[in-house]
N, C-alpha and C positions, 0 to 999 in steps of 0.2 A: 323818374317821372317829373321831378322838379326841375332838373337841368334842362330836359327836353321839352318842358312845358306841356306834358301830356295831360289832357283833362281827365278827371277822375273816372269817368265812366267809359274812357277810351282806352281800356286796358285789357290785354289778353295775355295770360301766362301759361306755359307749359313747364311743369317741373318734372324732371326725370332723374332718378338716381340710378347709379351703376356701381357694381363692385369695382374696387380699385383695379383689379386684374383685367377689367374690360375696358379700360381707358388708357390710351396713349396720348400724352401731351408733354412732349419734350420742350426744351427751352429755345428752340430754333437757333441754337449756337450762341446764346447770350451769356452762357456760363453760370447758370444757377440750377439748383435741383428743386423739383416739385415734391410735395409730400402726398400723402393719401387724402388730404383734405381739399384737393383741387375743386374750385368752382368755376364752371365754364358758362358764360352767359353770352347768348346771341340775341341781339336786338334787331328786330325788323321794323323799319320806320320809313317815312317818306324822305325822299331825297331833299337836299337843300341845306342841311345843317353845315356849319362851317367847321373846319378842323379845329378851331378853338373850342367850340361847343363839344365836339366829340372828346377832346382831351379833358374837358371838365366832367363829362360823363365818366370816363376811365378813372379819373381821380376820386370822384364821389362814390363810385361803386367800391374801389379799393378801401377808401376810408371807412365806409359802412361795414364792410366785411371785416376789417381790422378790429372793429368793436366787438365782433363776434368771435375773435381769436383765429381768423384766417389770415395768414401771412400774404404779403404781396406777391411772392413767388407762386402762390396757389390761386391767383386771380387772373383769369383769361377771359377777355371781353372782345367781342366782334360785333360791329355794326353792319348790317346788310341793308341797303337802300333800294327803293324802287319808286315808281310814280303813282299818282292817283288812279291811273288806269289799270293798275295791278291789284286792286283790292276789291273783294266782294265779301260784305258782312252778312250775306244770307240771301236766300230767295233767288239765286242766280243773277243778281243785279250788281252792277258797278256803281255803288251809291255815290262815290265821289264824281265820277263823270256824269252821272245823271242829275247831279245837283241836289240830291237828298241830304248830303253831308257837305259841309264847308271843308275845302282842302286845307289842311293845317298850314299856317304860315302865309296863306294868301289872302 
């Protein structure tokens, strides 16, 4: 949240746990092995952040998880971007496009 400058009340999290035998997360040919402590994080956010900011997110997540005993080989992060027209926070409305919410970064 700090790196992406997400406001405190603009946070939605879904946490799901899976048995190790229900997860396949190979190394994509990079030459390392994962353990049964894999943490997979997918971040849905507005488009427009630079590659540098995204790399800072990846580093910050890995550093925070390292403090919890999760090794770098077990940290998998993906950022999925879309635009303000792709969000509805309730009531069947597109609050960003209607002007009820300010579009982040604009």
